C-alpha positions in Angstrom: 13.2 99.2 2.9 16.6 100.8 2.9 15.4 103.7 5.1 14.3 101.3 7.8 17.8 99.7 7.9 19.4 103.2 8.1 17.3 104.1 11.1 18.1 101.0 12.9 21.8 101.3 12.2 21.8 105.0 13.6 20.1 103.8 16.8 22.7 101.1 17.3 25.6 103.7 16.9 24.0 106.1 19.4 23.7 103.4 21.9 27.3 102.4 21.6 28.4 106.1 22.1 26.5 106.4 25.4 23.9 108.9 24.3 21.1 106.7 25.5 22.3 106.4 29.2 24.4 108.6 31.6 28.1 108.0 32.2 29.0 106.0 35.3 30.8 108.0 38.1 34.5 107.6 38.2 36.7 106.7 41.3 33.8 106.0 43.6 34.8 104.4 46.9 33.3 101.0 47.7 31.9 102.2 51.0 30.4 105.4 49.7 26.7 105.5 49.4 25.5 104.9 45.9 23.8 107.9 44.4 20.1 107.8 43.8 19.0 106.2 40.6 18.2 108.6 37.8 15.6 108.3 35.2 16.7 106.7 32.0 16.0 108.9 29.0 15.1 106.8 25.9 15.2 108.9 22.8 12.2 108.8 20.6 12.6 107.0 17.3 11.8 109.0 14.3 8.5 107.9 12.7 8.8 105.3 10.0 8.2 106.6 6.6 5.4 105.2 4.5 6.9 102.5 2.4 5.4 101.7 -1.0 6.6 98.4 -2.3 4.4 98.4 -5.4 2.5 95.5 -6.7 3.7 92.0 -5.6 5.2 89.9 -8.3 5.8 86.2 -8.0 9.4 85.3 -7.4 11.0 83.6 -10.2 13.9 81.2 -10.1 15.9 79.6 -12.8 15.5 76.1 -11.3 11.7 76.2 -10.8 9.2 75.9 -13.6 6.7 78.7 -13.9 3.4 78.1 -12.1 0.6 76.6 -14.2 -3.0 76.9 -13.2 -4.4 73.6 -12.1 -7.5 74.0 -14.2 -5.6 74.1 -17.5 -4.9 70.8 -19.3 -1.2 71.6 -19.4 -1.0 71.1 -15.7 -1.8 67.4 -16.1 0.6 67.1 -19.0 3.5 68.7 -17.1 3.1 66.9 -13.9 5.7 64.1 -13.6 4.1 60.6 -13.5 3.9 59.0 -10.1 6.5 56.3 -9.6 5.1 52.8 -9.4 4.8 51.3 -6.0 7.7 49.0 -5.1 7.1 45.5 -6.1 6.6 43.2 -3.1 8.8 40.2 -3.0 7.3 37.0 -4.3 5.8 34.8 -1.7 7.2 31.3 -1.9 4.8 28.7 -0.5 5.6 25.1 0.0 3.8 22.9 -2.5 1.1 21.0 -0.7 -1.1 18.4 -2.2 -4.9 19.0 -2.0 -6.7 17.5 0.9 -8.1 14.2 -0.1 -11.9 13.9 -0.4 -13.0 11.7 2.3 -16.2 9.8 1.7 -17.9 7.5 4.0 -17.4 3.8 3.2 -19.1 0.7 4.6 -17.4 -1.2 7.2 -14.7 -3.6 5.8 -15.7 -7.3 5.6 -14.1 -9.6 8.2 -10.9 -11.2 7.2 -11.2 -14.6 5.4 -10.5 -17.8 7.2 -7.0 -18.3 5.8 -5.7 -14.7 5.7 -6.3 -11.3 4.1 -6.9 -10.9 0.4 -4.0 -10.2 -1.9 -4.0 -6.4 -2.8 -2.7 -6.9 -6.3 -5.5 -9.1 -7.6 -7.1 -8.4 -10.9 -10.6 -8.8 -12.3 -11.4 -12.5 -12.8 -14.4 -11.7 -14.9 -12.1 -11.2 -17.9 -11.2 -14.8 -17.9 -12.9 -17.6 -19.8 -15.2 -19.5 -17.4 -15.5 -23.3 -17.7 -17.7 -25.8 -15.8 -15.8 -28.5 -14.0 -17.6 -31.8 -13.7 -15.3 -34.0 -11.7 -15.9 -37.8 -12.0 -17.7 -39.5 -9.3 -14.8 -41.5 -8.1 -14.4 -39.9 -4.7 -11.0 -38.2 -5.4 -12.0 -34.5 -5.6 -13.5 -34.5 -2.1 -13.3 -30.7 -1.7 -15.9 -30.3 -4.4 -18.0 -33.5 -4.1 -18.0 -34.2 -0.4 -17.4 -31.0 1.6 -18.6 -32.5 4.9 -16.5 -35.6 4.7 -13.4 -36.5 6.5 -11.2 -36.0 3.4 -12.4 -32.5 2.9 -11.8 -31.7 6.6 -8.2 -32.8 6.3 -7.6 -30.5 3.3 -9.1 -27.6 5.4 -6.6 -28.4 8.1 -3.8 -28.4 5.6 -4.9 -25.1 4.2 -5.0 -23.6 7.7 -1.5 -24.8 8.4 -0.1 -23.3 5.2 -1.8 -20.0 6.0 -0.1 -19.9 9.4 3.3 -20.5 7.7 2.5 -17.8 5.2 2.0 -15.2 8.0 5.6 -15.8 9.1 7.4 -16.5 5.8 5.3 -14.8 3.0 4.5 -18.2 1.5 2.5 -17.7 -1.7 3.7 -20.0 -4.6 3.8 -23.7 -3.6 5.1 -26.7 -5.6 3.5 -30.0 -4.9 5.5 -33.0 -5.9 6.3 -36.6 -4.9 9.3 -38.9 -5.1 7.8 -41.3 -7.7 4.6 -41.6 -9.7 1.4 -42.9 -8.2 1.6 -41.1 -4.8 -1.4 -38.8 -5.4 0.3 -35.4 -5.8 -2.2 -34.3 -8.4 -5.2 -35.1 -6.2 -3.6 -33.2 -3.3 -2.8 -30.2 -5.6 -6.4 -30.0 -6.9 -8.1 -30.5 -3.6 -5.9 -28.0 -1.8 -6.4 -25.3 -4.5 -10.2 -25.8 -4.4 -10.2 -25.6 -0.6 -8.3 -22.4 -0.5 -10.6 -20.8 -3.1 -13.9 -22.0 -1.5 -13.1 -21.4 2.1 -10.8 -18.3 2.1 -12.4 -16.3 -0.6 -9.0 -15.6 -2.1 -8.0 -15.9 -5.7 -6.1 -19.2 -6.4 -4.3 -20.2 -9.5 -3.8 -23.9 -10.2 -0.9 -24.5 -12.6 -0.6 -27.7 -14.5 3.1 -27.8 -14.2 3.7 -31.3 -15.5 4.4 -30.3 -19.1 5.2 -34.0 -20.1 2.1 -35.8 -18.7 -0.4 -33.2 -17.5 -3.1 -34.7 -15.2 -5.1 -31.9 -13.6 -7.7 -31.4 -16.4 -8.9 -35.0 -16.2 -9.3 -34.7 -12.4 -11.5 -31.7 -12.9 -13.5 -33.3 -15.7 -12.1 -31.0 -18.4 -10.7 -31.7 -21.8 -7.1 -30.7 -22.4 -6.8 -27.3 -23.9 -4.2 -24.8 -24.9 -1.9 -23.5 -22.1 1.7 -22.9 -21.3 3.0 -24.6 -24.5 0.9 -22.5 -26.9 1.8 -19.3 -24.9 5.5 -20.2 -25.2 5.3 -20.6 -29.0 3.9 -17.1 -29.4 6.6 -14.6 -28.6 4.5 -11.6 -27.7 1.3 -13.4 -26.5 -0.5 -12.5 -23.3 -1.2 -15.3 -20.8 -4.7 -14.1 -20.0 -6.4 -15.9 -23.0 -5.0 -19.2 -21.7 -6.3 -18.8 -18.2 -9.6 -20.5 -17.2 -11.9 -19.7 -14.4 -13.5 -22.8 -12.8 -17.3 -22.7 -12.2 -17.2 -18.9 -11.9 -15.4 -19.2 -8.5 -12.1 -17.8 -7.2 -10.3 -20.9 -8.6 -8.4 -20.5 -11.9 -6.5 -22.9 -14.0 -3.5 -22.6 -16.3 -3.3 -25.8 -18.5 0.0 -27.3 -19.6 -0.8 -27.3 -23.3 1.6 -29.0 -25.6 5.3 -28.3 -25.7 8.2 -30.5 -27.0 10.9 -28.9 -24.9 9.7 -28.5 -21.2 13.2 -27.9 -19.9 13.7 -24.9 -22.3 10.4 -23.4 -21.1 11.2 -23.7 -17.4 14.8 -22.4 -17.8 13.7 -19.2 -19.7 13.6 -15.8 -18.3 10.1 -15.4 -19.8 8.8 -18.1 -17.5 10.4 -16.4 -14.5 8.6 -13.1 -15.5 5.3 -15.0 -15.8 5.5 -16.4 -12.3 6.4 -12.9 -11.0 3.2 -11.6 -12.7 1.1 -14.4 -11.0 2.3 -13.2 -7.6 0.7 -9.8 -8.3 -2.6 -11.2 -9.7 -3.4 -14.1 -7.3 -3.3 -14.7 -3.6 -2.1 -18.3 -4.0 -0.4 -20.2 -6.8 -0.4 -24.0 -6.5 1.8 -25.8 -9.1 1.4 -29.5 -9.7 4.8 -30.6 -10.9 6.3 -33.9 -12.1 7.8 -36.4 -9.6 11.3 -35.8 -8.4 12.5 -39.1 -10.1 13.6 -39.6 -12.8 13.1 -36.1 -14.4 14.7 -32.8 -13.5 11.6 -30.7 -14.1 10.8 -30.4 -10.4 14.2 -29.0 -9.7 13.6 -26.3 -12.3 10.2 -25.5 -10.7 11.8 -25.3 -7.3 13.6 -22.1 -8.4 10.3 -20.4 -9.3 8.4 -21.2 -6.1 8.5 -20.2 -2.4 8.2 -23.7 -1.0 7.7 -27.4 -1.8 5.1 -29.7 -0.4 6.1 -33.4 -0.7 3.4 -36.1 -1.0 4.2 -39.6 0.2 1.7 -42.5 -0.2 2.0 -45.0 2.5 3.3 -48.3 1.3 4.2 -47.1 -2.2 7.4 -45.0 -2.1 10.4 -47.1 -1.0 12.6 -45.4 1.5 15.6 -45.5 -0.8 13.7 -43.8 -3.6 12.5 -41.1 -1.2 16.1 -40.5 0.0 17.3 -40.2 -3.6 14.5 -37.8 -4.5 15.4 -35.4 -1.6 19.1 -35.5 -2.5 18.3 -34.7 -6.2 16.7 -31.3 -5.3 19.0 -28.3 -5.6 17.0 -26.0 -3.4 14.5 -28.1 -1.5 12.6 -25.3 0.3 10.6 -28.1 2.0 7.5 -26.8 3.7 6.0 -30.0 4.8 5.1 -33.6 4.0 1.6 -35.0 3.3 1.1 -38.6 4.1 -1.4 -39.9 1.7 -3.6 -43.0 2.0 -2.6 -43.5 5.6 -4.2 -46.3 7.7 -6.5 -44.4 10.0 -9.6 -46.6 10.3 -9.9 -45.8 14.0 -10.1 -42.0 13.4 -12.7 -42.5 10.7 -15.0 -44.1 13.2 -14.4 -41.2 15.7 -15.1 -38.6 13.0 -18.4 -40.3 12.1 -19.4 -40.4 15.7 -18.5 -36.8 16.4 -20.2 -35.3 13.4 -23.1 -37.7 13.0 -26.6 -36.2 13.2 -28.4 -39.5 13.8 -29.7 -40.0 17.3 -27.8 -42.6 19.3 -29.7 -45.8 20.0 -29.7 -46.9 23.6 -27.5 -49.9 24.2 -29.4 -53.2 24.0 -29.4 -55.5 27.0 -27.8 -58.9 26.4 -30.3 -61.5 25.6 -31.1 -64.0 28.4 -29.9 -67.4 27.9 -32.4 -70.1 27.4 -32.8 -72.3 30.5 -32.8 -76.1 30.0 -34.3 -78.7 32.2 -33.2 -78.5 35.8 -30.7 -81.2 36.7 -31.4 -83.1 39.8 -28.6 -83.1 42.3 -26.8 -86.3 42.4 -27.1 -88.4 45.5 -24.0 -88.9 47.3 -22.9 -92.5 47.6 -22.4 -93.8 51.0 
């Protein structure tokens, strides 16, 4: 290899000394004709000697490991392990709830007559069912005479209360009177039975007169345990004391026996109980004592949404009614029911309108019997 470099270096030196081309003429005028070109003599290079480099040996380096045949097991041992692939960043997805399973359901039943059913009702089958046998005295007309005028008036009252409920959320109603003997218990019982039978909603009738309860006799039931016995048991549930009437939507909470009605009505436990009734039932009708002379109705007024006042025509003096209204702390008066009103003319109209008997044609007036003809008197001359 060194001989080749020497030959090339010698050729480069000869070219620099001018041995490979002729010298240019000196002091040649610009206009003079240029001499004819001469042939350039290129010296022949000496032949390259035969170079014998010997057997080729692999180059070695201090920083490279010696080659290892791939077929040997050592090749797999000496190869560095492949680096693990870079970990992909975790994918954060928003938590979504699973899609609800939609099943086909039958069409919803039409809304009841007096409003939609309360969504928080509970199963009435868990209550004790009793058979009410009202006495045949014509007072409980909503059960004994559905097609009569009295039952129709209670249906009108129930419809009006349902209309008020749509605007005010009326649900718990206290029914009272100014003095005793005005028929508040009959109105409470008939109204509760009408709401339960006609609307299909769950109705709870509370015997709220803890001193002289009167709802059970109207329904034909014997007095049983109720609010008083529940109050005496600190941790008792109210469900065993509820009664279901004739396996219908009407339920009853009897008054029971309690020596301290005011303590019961003022307690926070009674307040919680009424709040629970709002969840279980669509309507809660409370038959409370008269406004005079006790203060029980004032205590009930704090637990209800509204008060319905019953006035019997010809029984309550105007002065007593005025004093009764003044005695209420929070009246919440919803309306007034005029009981035993003189409406004989409307009874006849109702019977004629709903009567199914064919009308008889009017009879012609009977002809008057004719007596003997009287002879005309002769005029005197």
